[in-house]
C-alpha positions in Angstrom: 60.9 82.6 -7.2 58.1 85.2 -6.7 58.3 87.9 -4.2 54.9 87.2 -2.7 52.7 84.1 -2.4 49.0 85.0 -1.9 47.2 82.1 -0.3 43.4 82.1 -0.8 41.4 79.2 0.7 37.8 78.9 -0.3 34.7 77.0 0.9 31.2 77.9 -0.2 32.0 81.5 -1.2 31.3 81.2 -4.9 29.4 84.5 -5.1 32.5 86.5 -3.8 35.5 84.4 -5.0 35.7 86.0 -8.4 35.9 89.5 -7.0 38.5 88.3 -4.5 40.7 86.8 -7.3 40.2 89.8 -9.5 41.4 92.1 -6.8 44.7 90.2 -6.7 45.3 89.5 -10.4 44.6 93.1 -11.5 47.3 94.5 -9.1 49.9 96.7 -10.8 52.6 94.7 -9.0 53.1 91.4 -10.9 55.8 89.4 -9.0 53.5 87.1 -7.1 51.8 83.7 -7.3 48.3 83.1 -6.2 47.6 79.8 -4.6 43.9 78.9 -4.6 42.9 76.2 -2.1 39.6 74.5 -2.9 38.7 73.1 0.5 36.5 70.5 -1.1 33.8 73.1 -1.5 30.4 71.7 -2.6 29.6 74.8 -4.7 31.4 76.2 -7.7 34.6 77.5 -5.9 36.8 74.8 -7.5 35.5 75.5 -11.0 36.1 79.2 -10.5 39.7 78.6 -9.4 40.3 76.3 -12.4 38.8 78.9 -14.8 41.2 81.6 -13.5 44.1 79.1 -13.6 43.4 78.4 -17.3 43.8 82.1 -18.2 46.6 83.2 -15.8 49.7 81.2 -15.2 50.3 83.0 -11.9 47.4 81.0 -10.4 48.0 77.5 -8.9 45.0 75.5 -7.6 44.9 72.8 -4.9 41.8 70.7 -4.7 41.7 69.1 -1.3 40.1 65.6 -1.3 38.0 66.4 1.8 37.0 69.5 3.8 39.6 70.3 6.4 38.7 73.8 7.5 40.3 77.1 7.0 43.5 76.5 9.1 44.6 73.3 7.5 43.6 74.6 4.0 46.0 77.5 4.6 48.7 74.9 5.6 48.2 73.2 2.3 48.9 76.5 0.6 52.0 77.2 2.7 53.4 73.7 1.7 53.5 74.6 -2.0 54.3 78.3 -1.7 57.6 79.5 -3.2 57.4 83.3 -2.6 59.6 85.2 -0.2 56.6 86.3 1.7 53.2 84.8 2.6 50.0 86.8 2.4 46.8 85.2 3.4 43.5 86.5 2.0 40.1 85.2 2.9 38.1 84.4 -0.2 35.2 86.8 0.4 37.6 89.8 1.1 39.6 91.8 -1.5 42.9 93.6 -1.8 42.7 97.3 -2.5 44.3 98.7 -5.8 48.0 99.2 -5.5 48.3 97.3 -2.3 50.8 94.7 -3.4 53.1 97.3 -4.8 52.9 99.3 -1.6 53.6 96.1 0.4 56.6 95.2 -1.8 58.0 98.7 -1.5 57.6 98.7 2.3 59.3 95.4 2.6 62.3 96.7 0.6 62.4 99.9 2.6 62.5 98.1 5.9 65.0 95.4 5.0 62.7 92.4 4.7 61.3 92.1 8.2 59.9 88.9 9.6 56.4 90.4 9.8 54.8 93.4 8.0 51.5 94.6 9.6 49.1 96.6 7.5 45.6 98.1 8.0 42.2 97.1 6.7 38.7 98.6 6.3 35.3 97.0 6.8 33.0 97.1 3.8 29.3 96.9 4.1 26.5 95.9 1.7 25.3 99.6 1.5 28.6 100.8 0.2 30.1 102.1 3.4 33.9 101.6 3.9 35.1 102.1 7.4 38.8 102.0 8.3 39.8 100.1 11.4 39.7 102.0 14.7 43.4 101.3 15.1 44.5 103.2 12.0 46.5 105.6 14.2 48.9 102.8 15.1 50.2 102.7 11.6 51.3 106.4 11.4 55.0 107.1 11.5 54.5 109.6 14.4 52.5 108.8 17.5 49.7 111.1 18.7 52.0 112.8 21.2 54.4 113.7 18.4 56.9 111.0 19.2 58.5 109.3 16.2 58.2 105.6 15.8 60.9 103.2 14.7 60.8 101.9 11.2 61.7 98.3 12.3 61.2 97.0 15.8 60.3 94.0 17.9 56.9 93.7 19.7 58.6 94.6 23.0 59.2 98.1 21.5 55.6 98.5 20.3 53.5 96.3 22.6 50.4 98.2 21.6 50.3 96.3 18.3 49.1 93.2 20.2 45.9 95.1 20.6 45.2 94.9 16.9 42.7 92.5 15.5 44.6 89.3 16.0 44.0 87.8 12.6 46.4 86.4 10.0 45.2 88.4 7.0 46.4 91.8 8.1 50.1 90.8 8.0 52.7 89.5 5.5 55.1 86.9 6.8 58.6 86.1 5.6 58.4 82.5 4.5 61.8 81.7 5.9 60.7 83.0 9.3 57.6 80.9 9.2 59.6 77.7 8.4 62.2 78.4 11.1 59.6 79.1 13.8 57.5 76.1 12.8 54.3 78.0 12.5 51.2 76.0 11.5 47.5 76.5 11.6 45.5 74.2 13.8 42.1 72.7 13.0 38.9 74.2 14.5 37.5 77.7 15.2 39.8 80.5 16.2 42.6 79.0 14.2 44.3 82.5 13.9 44.9 82.7 17.6 47.8 80.2 18.0 49.4 81.6 14.8 49.2 85.4 15.4 50.5 85.6 19.0 53.5 83.3 18.5 54.4 85.0 15.2 54.3 88.5 16.7 56.2 87.5 19.8 58.9 85.5 18.0 59.5 87.9 15.2 63.0 89.4 15.3 61.9 92.3 13.1 58.5 93.9 12.5 57.4 96.8 10.3 54.1 98.5 9.6 52.5 99.8 6.4 50.2 102.8 6.8 47.7 101.7 4.2 44.4 99.9 3.9 45.4 96.7 2.1 42.4 94.5 2.8 38.7 95.3 2.4 37.1 93.1 5.0 33.6 92.2 3.9 31.0 92.4 6.6 28.4 89.8 5.7 24.8 90.5 6.5 23.9 86.9 7.3 25.3 83.5 7.1 28.9 84.4 6.1 30.9 84.6 9.2 31.3 81.2 10.7 32.2 82.7 14.1 28.8 84.4 14.2 27.1 80.9 14.3 25.7 79.7 17.5 27.4 76.4 18.1 29.5 74.3 20.6 32.3 74.7 18.1 33.2 77.9 20.1 34.6 75.6 22.8 37.6 75.2 20.4 39.0 78.4 21.8 40.3 76.6 24.8 42.5 74.2 22.8 43.8 77.2 20.7 45.0 79.0 23.8 46.6 75.8 25.1 48.7 75.9 21.9 49.6 79.5 22.6 50.9 78.7 26.0 52.6 75.6 24.8 54.5 77.8 22.4 55.6 79.9 25.4 56.7 76.8 27.3 59.0 75.9 24.4 60.5 79.4 24.2 61.7 80.4 27.6 63.0 83.7 26.3 59.3 84.7 25.8 58.2 83.8 29.3 57.8 87.5 30.2 54.8 87.7 28.0 52.8 85.2 30.0 51.0 87.7 32.2 49.8 89.7 29.2 48.7 86.6 27.3 46.8 85.4 30.4 44.9 88.7 30.6 44.2 88.7 26.9 43.0 85.1 27.0 40.6 85.9 29.9 39.2 88.9 28.0 38.7 86.9 24.9 37.0 84.0 26.7 34.6 86.5 28.5 33.8 88.1 25.1 33.0 84.8 23.5 30.9 83.5 26.3 28.8 86.6 26.6 28.3 87.1 22.9 24.6 86.3 22.0 25.7 84.7 18.6 28.4 82.4 19.9 27.9 79.8 22.6 24.4 78.2 22.8 22.5 79.5 25.8 22.1 76.0 27.3 25.9 75.6 27.2 27.0 78.9 28.6 27.4 77.7 32.2 29.6 74.9 31.0 31.6 77.3 28.8 32.3 79.6 31.8 33.3 76.7 34.0 35.8 75.6 31.4 37.0 79.3 31.1 37.6 79.5 34.8 39.5 76.3 34.7 41.6 77.6 31.8 42.3 80.9 33.6 43.6 79.0 36.7 45.7 76.6 34.7 47.5 79.3 32.7 47.7 81.9 35.5 51.3 83.0 36.1 52.6 82.5 39.6 51.7 85.5 41.8 49.3 87.0 39.3 45.9 88.0 40.4 42.9 85.9 39.5 40.6 87.1 36.7 37.0 86.4 37.5 35.1 84.8 34.6 31.4 84.7 35.0 28.5 85.1 32.5 27.0 88.5 32.1 23.4 87.5 31.8 22.4 91.0 30.5 24.4 90.4 27.4 23.6 86.7 27.0 20.3 84.9 26.6 18.3 87.1 28.9 19.7 90.2 27.3 18.9 88.8 23.9 15.3 88.1 24.9 15.0 91.6 26.2 16.3 93.2 23.0 14.0 90.9 21.0 11.0 92.0 23.1 11.9 95.7 22.6 12.4 95.2 18.9 9.1 93.3 18.6 7.3 96.1 20.5 8.7 98.7 18.2 7.7 96.7 15.1 4.2 96.2 16.6 3.5 99.8 17.2 2.2 100.5 13.7 0.0 97.4 13.9 -1.4 98.6 17.2 -2.2 101.9 15.7 -4.0 100.3 12.8 -6.0 98.1 15.2 -7.0 101.1 17.2 -8.2 102.7 14.0 -10.6 99.8 13.6 -8.8 97.4 11.1 -11.0 94.4 11.4 -9.1 92.4 8.8 -5.8 93.3 10.5 -7.2 92.0 13.8 -8.4 88.8 12.0 -4.9 88.3 10.6 -3.3 88.7 14.1 -5.7 86.1 15.4 -4.8 83.7 12.6 -1.1 84.1 13.3 -1.7 82.8 16.8 -3.1 79.5 15.5 -0.8 76.6 14.5 0.7 76.5 11.0 -1.1 74.2 8.6 1.4 71.7 7.4 -0.6 71.0 4.3 -1.2 74.6 3.1 1.0 76.4 0.5 0.6 80.0 -0.8 1.6 80.6 -4.4 2.1 83.9 -6.3 3.6 85.1 -9.6 4.4 88.5 -11.0 2.8 90.6 -8.3 -0.6 89.1 -8.3 -0.9 88.3 -12.0 -2.4 85.1 -13.4 -0.6 81.9 -12.2 2.4 81.3 -14.5 6.2 80.8 -14.7 8.1 78.6 -12.2 5.5 78.8 -9.4 2.8 77.4 -11.8 5.0 74.5 -12.9 5.9 73.7 -9.3 2.3 73.8 -8.2 1.2 71.5 -11.0 3.9 69.0 -9.9 3.0 69.4 -6.3 -0.6 68.2 -7.1 0.9 65.1 -8.7 3.5 64.2 -6.1 1.8 65.5 -2.9 -1.9 65.9 -3.6 -2.6 66.3 0.1 -1.0 69.7 0.2 -3.5 72.4 -0.7 -2.5 75.4 -2.9 -3.8 78.9 -2.7 -2.9 81.5 -5.3 -2.8 85.2 -4.6 -4.3 87.0 -7.7 -5.5 90.5 -8.1 -9.3 90.7 -8.3 -9.3 92.2 -11.8 -7.3 89.2 -13.1 -9.3 86.4 -11.5 -11.5 85.8 -14.5 -8.4 84.7 -16.4 -7.3 82.1 -13.8 -7.5 78.5 -15.0 -10.4 76.6 -13.5 -9.7 74.3 -10.6 -7.3 76.7 -8.8 -8.1 78.2 -5.4 -7.6 82.0 -5.5 -7.6 84.8 -2.9 -7.4 88.5 -3.5 -4.6 90.6 -1.9 -5.7 91.9 1.5 -8.9 89.8 1.6 -9.9 87.7 4.6 -9.0 84.5 2.7 -5.6 86.0 1.9 -4.8 87.0 5.5 -5.8 83.5 6.7 -3.7 81.8 4.1 -0.5 83.8 4.6 -0.9 83.5 8.4 -1.3 79.7 8.4 0.6 78.4 5.4 3.7 76.2 5.9 5.0 77.1 2.4 5.4 80.3 0.4 6.3 80.1 -3.3 6.7 83.2 -5.5 8.8 84.4 -8.4 8.9 87.9 -6.8 8.7 89.0 -3.2 5.4 88.8 -1.3 4.2 92.1 0.1 5.6 93.4 3.5 2.1 92.8 4.9 2.7 89.0 4.5 5.4 88.4 7.1 6.7 84.8 7.2 6.2 83.0 10.5 8.8 80.8 12.1 8.3 77.3 10.6 7.1 78.5 7.2 9.4 77.7 4.3 9.8 80.4 1.6 10.9 79.4 -1.9 12.0 82.3 -4.2 11.9 80.9 -7.7 13.0 84.1 -9.6 11.7 84.5 -13.1 14.7 84.5 -15.4 18.5 84.5 -15.8 19.7 88.1 -15.4 21.1 90.0 -18.3 20.4 93.3 -16.7 21.7 94.4 -13.3 19.7 93.3 -10.3 19.4 93.7 -6.5 22.2 95.6 -4.9 23.9 96.2 -8.2 21.1 98.6 -9.0 22.6 101.1 -6.5 24.9 102.2 -9.4 21.9 102.7 -11.7 19.4 105.0 -9.9 17.2 105.6 -12.9 16.6 101.8 -13.1 16.3 101.4 -9.4 13.4 103.9 -9.3 13.8 104.9 -5.7 14.1 101.3 -4.5 14.7 101.0 -0.7 17.5 98.6 -0.6 17.4 98.0 3.1 13.7 97.0 2.8 14.6 94.8 -0.2 17.1 92.9 1.9 14.5 92.5 4.7 12.3 90.7 2.2 15.3 88.7 1.0 15.9 87.5 4.5 12.6 85.6 4.4 13.9 83.3 1.7 14.8 79.8 2.7 15.5 78.6 -0.8 16.6 80.5 -4.0 16.0 78.6 -7.2 18.7 78.8 -9.9 18.6 77.7 -13.5 22.4 77.9 -14.0 25.7 78.7 -12.2 25.8 82.1 -13.8 22.5 83.0 -12.0 23.6 81.5 -8.7 26.7 83.7 -8.5 24.7 86.8 -9.2 21.8 86.0 -6.8 24.0 85.1 -3.9 26.0 88.3 -4.3 23.3 90.9 -5.0 20.8 89.4 -2.5 23.2 88.7 0.4 21.4 86.5 3.0 21.5 83.0 4.4 19.2 81.2 1.9 20.1 77.9 0.3 20.5 77.9 -3.4 18.8 75.1 -5.4 20.6 74.6 -8.7 17.8 72.5 -10.1 16.9 74.2 -13.3 13.7 76.2 -14.0 10.4 74.2 -13.7 8.8 76.4 -16.3 11.2 74.9 -18.8 10.3 71.3 -18.1 7.7 71.5 -20.9 10.4 72.0 -23.5 11.5 68.4 -22.9 8.1 66.8 -22.4 6.3 68.4 -25.4 5.7 66.3 -28.5 5.4 67.1 -32.2 1.6 67.0 -31.7 1.9 69.6 -28.8 4.0 71.9 -31.1 1.4 71.5 -33.9 -1.5 72.3 -31.5 0.3 75.4 -30.1 0.7 76.7 -33.7 -2.8 75.9 -34.7 -4.2 77.7 -31.6 -2.4 80.9 -32.8 -3.5 80.5 -36.4 0.0 80.0 -37.8 -0.3 78.7 -41.4 1.4 75.4 -42.4 4.8 76.1 -43.8 5.1 79.6 -42.2 8.2 80.5 -40.1 6.9 81.9 -36.8 9.3 84.4 -35.3 8.6 85.1 -31.6 9.5 88.8 -30.9 9.8 89.3 -27.1 11.6 92.5 -26.1 12.1 93.4 -22.4 11.1 96.4 -20.3 12.8 99.8 -20.9 13.3 101.4 -17.5 14.3 104.7 -19.1 11.0 105.1 -20.8 7.7 106.1 -19.2 5.5 103.8 -21.3 5.2 101.1 -23.9 6.6 101.7 -27.3 7.6 99.0 -29.8 11.2 98.9 -30.8 10.3 97.6 -34.3 7.7 98.5 -36.9 6.5 94.9 -37.0 4.0 95.4 -39.8 6.8 96.8 -42.0 9.2 94.1 -41.1 6.5 91.5 -41.9 6.0 93.0 -45.3 9.8 92.8 -45.9 10.0 89.2 -44.9 7.0 88.1 -47.0 4.2 85.7 -46.5 6.5 82.9 -45.5 7.0 84.5 -42.1 4.6 85.5 -39.3 5.7 87.6 -36.3 4.4 86.8 -32.8 4.6 90.0 -30.9 5.0 89.4 -27.1 5.2 92.7 -25.1 6.7 92.7 -21.6 4.1 91.9 -18.9 5.0 95.1 -16.9 3.5 97.1 -19.7 0.1 95.4 -19.5 -1.5 98.5 -17.9 -0.5 100.7 -20.8 -3.2 101.6 -23.2 -1.0 100.8 -26.2 -0.1 97.4 -24.9 -1.4 94.4 -26.8 -2.9 96.5 -29.6 -1.1 94.7 -32.4 -4.1 92.5 -33.3 -3.9 90.1 -36.2 -3.3 90.4 -39.9 -0.5 91.8 -42.0 1.8 89.0 -40.9 1.7 90.0 -37.2 -0.1 88.2 -34.4 -0.1 90.0 -31.0 0.3 87.4 -28.3 1.1 89.9 -25.5 -1.8 88.6 -23.4 -1.3 84.9 -24.1 -1.2 83.1 -20.7 1.9 81.0 -21.5 5.1 82.2 -23.0 6.3 78.6 -23.0 3.5 77.6 -25.4 4.5 80.6 -27.6 8.1 79.3 -27.6 7.0 75.8 -28.6 5.0 77.3 -31.5 7.8 79.4 -32.9 10.7 78.6 -35.2 13.0 81.3 -33.8 13.2 83.9 -31.1 14.0 87.6 -31.7 14.8 89.3 -28.4 17.1 91.9 -26.8 17.9 91.7 -23.1 15.1 89.4 -22.1 15.8 86.4 -20.0 13.6 84.4 -22.3 16.6 83.8 -24.5 18.1 81.5 -21.8 14.9 79.5 -21.6 14.5 79.3 -25.3 18.0 78.0 -25.7 16.7 74.7 -24.3 14.8 74.2 -27.5 18.0 74.4 -29.5 16.2 76.7 -32.0 17.6 79.9 -33.5 17.9 83.0 -31.4 18.5 86.5 -32.8 19.4 89.5 -30.8 17.9 92.8 -32.0 18.9 95.8 -29.8 18.8 99.2 -31.4 19.4 100.9 -28.0 22.2 98.8 -26.8 24.4 101.7 -25.6 21.5 103.5 -23.9 20.3 100.4 -22.2 23.7 99.4 -21.0 24.4 102.8 -19.5 21.0 103.3 -17.8 20.3 99.7 -16.6 23.6 98.0 -16.7 24.2 94.5 -18.0 26.1 91.3 -17.0 26.6 90.1 -20.6 27.9 91.7 -23.7 25.4 90.4 -26.2 27.3 92.0 -29.1 30.6 90.5 -28.2 30.3 87.5 -30.5 32.0 85.4 -27.9 30.8 81.7 -27.6 28.9 81.3 -24.3 27.9 85.0 -24.2 26.1 85.6 -27.4 23.1 83.3 -28.2 23.2 83.9 -31.9 23.5 86.7 -34.5 23.2 90.2 -33.0 22.0 93.2 -35.0 21.0 96.9 -34.2 18.8 97.9 -37.1 15.7 96.7 -38.9 17.7 96.5 -42.2 20.2 94.2 -40.6 17.5 92.1 -39.1 15.6 91.7 -42.4 18.9 90.9 -44.1 19.7 88.3 -41.6 16.5 86.4 -42.4 16.7 87.0 -46.1 20.2 85.5 -46.2 19.4 82.5 -44.0 22.2 83.4 -41.5 19.7 83.3 -38.7 19.7 79.5 -38.9 23.2 78.9 -40.4 26.2 77.0 -39.0 27.7 80.1 -37.2 24.4 80.8 -35.5 24.2 77.1 -34.4 27.7 77.2 -33.0 26.9 80.3 -30.9 23.7 78.7 -29.8 25.4 75.5 -28.8 27.9 77.2 -26.6 25.2 79.4 -25.0 23.1 76.4 -24.3 26.0 74.5 -22.8 26.7 77.4 -20.4 23.2 78.4 -19.4 21.1 75.2 -19.7 23.2 72.8 -17.6 20.4 72.1 -15.1 17.3 72.2 -17.3 16.5 68.6 -18.3 12.8 68.4 -17.8 12.7 67.4 -14.2 13.3 70.7 -12.4 9.8 70.9 -10.9 10.1 67.4 -9.5 13.4 68.2 -7.9 11.9 71.3 -6.2 8.9 69.5 -4.9 10.9 66.6 -3.5 13.4 68.9 -1.7 11.1 71.7 -0.5 7.8 69.9 0.2 8.8 66.3 0.7 12.1 66.9 2.5 14.2 64.6 0.4 17.9 65.2 0.8 19.5 64.1 -2.5 18.1 65.7 -5.7 17.4 63.7 -8.8 20.5 63.3 -11.0 20.7 65.5 -14.1 20.5 64.1 -17.6 23.7 65.2 -19.5 23.0 67.9 -22.1 24.1 65.7 -24.9 21.6 63.0 -23.9 18.6 65.4 -23.8 16.0 65.6 -26.5 14.0 68.9 -26.6 10.6 69.3 -28.2 10.9 68.9 -32.0 11.0 71.9 -34.2 7.8 72.8 -36.1 7.0 70.6 -39.1 8.3 72.6 -42.2 5.4 71.5 -44.3 
């Protein structure tokens, strides 16, 4: 029998669940069990629980057949718990290091009390950690110098009822819970009818002066109680349960006046909070609150007036919104006074109705249409030809835009009209701050690769790579996203964590990869012929990524020398990273000597089809290329430097299946030897590639663009089913002849 049972219910928190479980399983104290309750979560929570259970026998997983809510999910964990004590941890929060040992020590020191209360700290996206305002209540000596008892009842320390009345800042003796008959109800505010009865009924209580829980403060969309809904009416039934508990325990009757006052304060707070009760329902809520106050008022107690404070409700919210809008508008007014005709034109356009058949597309900060947005736009023309597409492209690049596309330059009159009237925004990066999204516009963030390197908020730990990035501004841009496209579960977990907001993730695959399943042998041959690859040659696509720690472009390999070493049977396709395209040295490889520079080729997908193998380092191209089931070689001569300056999510040199896409080398000699020996396309390489493809290509089956268009533009609810990986046939390899 373990000393502690840690119960972790989970529902749609896949981005944070791993961190939560790690915080428990890496504790120095080992005598515990972790009970993960998958509350029929539609995301990857169940799979994450199962993965941890496979590698740690302290983890037990319950998969509930239907979603029952937090309270009843906790009950399911209680029913199977075997520990002396119950600890409840929300799945987006974490335990601090050493907290379970401190908890166990304190339980022993205080003779196994019914309830042990401990402190918490709020953690914020910007790294701030703020201990609770009630930290002083945990000190062994009060502010006036009076010593406090080690073990007590709530009557001896009534001030503890002023703590945040939640379940996750306390440990409960399981025998006490069973004897008292404590259970969590359904609905919102499920902690209320548990915490008051448990604190009042406990025969012994102790405190631990330590921050045990880091309470994550979500920016958006994480706290269900911060959702405007009629579900907040559940609070009335929860307090009915509290008073029903008093009715069944006459010895606790003396607490009724205090609980009555606390209830009234709680109801007033909920009713006046701008993010709780819908404005149209506030009058009804306060009428119910007044009725509840009368019904539970002790005999002889004064009435507590419960009425809406309109200053803090809908009217107050409108006033605050107006003030905020005025502050935000000040720079625009100044620009208008300065004579910005285009700015004035844009403001006029924003007063006109949205155009339901207008979509604005962009890719790579105004570069030529490509990547996921280009594939989506092409599919949009097929499935919804009535929707007009406008591409935002820098003027200096417009000559390279394929014919037939409508293009506007950043900041131009056409651009300002388009971004002001469009019902859809699609980009693989963020649109500029000067293109604010209007209410009613749908913003799809497609991203442009599976992340090997650290991204988003994770870059706070890598200032050299962040380059002075304003993270608060970044998150303001992220808040515009309605949809975030993901090509695999690995990406999903990272995007949802490093870009915390309320967008909906679409695990549909990458539209840019659809061509890998539709291309034919003739298409492959045509792509090779366009590049001038000779029949029988092995074409190796070399595509290194950006080096943040360098000021400019510099090849990692002497490609001409490598080509000479490999011989005439090979040709190297040199693809420099697009962010170097302003560098004078970029794209200067030319032709000849076994090297073809393809840095300015408009389609990396066509280059992939034309090649026999990929040589890369930390580029996301390896994940896309894996769809072709062709050899991938990792060449990274600066692995340690890159890992320290940029940070990585994968150890490409680990050799672990599912983490390494193929053979990994650090020197030109090793690279040349790999191709000379044939290991680049041998059975070990194929095994690594297969595991990598299984992990990262689960959603890419050739219909990603169609899924996106049907969901985002056509409003269809159910996405197209995925073709199993084993049943997919990628484009054929180049003809060896």
